[in-house]
N, C-alpha and C positions, 0 to 999 in steps of 0.2 A: 730177702736178705742176701747179701753177697759177701763172700770171704775171699781174701787174697793175702798171700805171704809177702812181707816187706823186709827190707834190710835198712835199718837206720843206724849205721855204725859211727857217724860223725855228729858232733854237736850242731854243725851247720845244717846237716840233713834233718835233724829233729826240728830245728827252727823253721826251715822251709816247709816241712810237712805240716806242722801245726798252723802256719800261716795259710796254707792251702785248705786244709780241712775245716778251719774255723769259718770260712766263707760259705759253707754249705749248711742248710737248716736241719738236715736229718741227723739222727743219733749215730755215733760210731764208737766202737770199742776196739782196743788193742788187747790181744791175748798172748801171753807167753806162759806156756804150761798151764797152771791153775790160777795164775794171776791175771786179772782183767782190770784195765784202767780206761778212762775216758780218752778217746783219741785226740781230743782237743786240749788236753791238759799236758803242758810241758813237764811239770813236776811229776805227774803220773807216769809219763813215758820214761823219764830218767830213773824211775823206781824199778823198771824192768831190766832184764838181762839183754842188753842190746848187742852182745857179741854173737847172738844167734838170730835167725829170722823170727819175726813175730807176725801174728795173724791180725789183719784188719778186718773187722766185721762191720759191714755197712747195713743199716736197717732201712734200706730203700732199694727199690728195683730201678729207679730212675737216676742212675749214678754214672752214666757214660762220660759226662764232662769231667767229673772227679777222677775217674779211672785214667783219662788222658793226662790230667795234670800230675797224678802221682806215679805215672809210668816209670820215671827214673828210679823210684824206690822199690819197685816190684821185683821180688826175687824170682828169677826164672827157674822153673822146675823141669827136670828132664822126665818126660813122660814116655 
């Protein structure tokens, strides 16, 4: 499993994100606090608080191509 923080603040971003993740066969969830929705569900995503970063949980270790495609949505963290 891999987790990454995302920022999906615009409607266009949500549409692009769902189009990308829907092409992959593995399960993915988005988590905002205690709320969890299917990452491939547009309605589910819009039920989350998108004003804050959300966590994408990918249930596959072979997700390098996906990570490249969603790079514009990844929230950079200062470590």
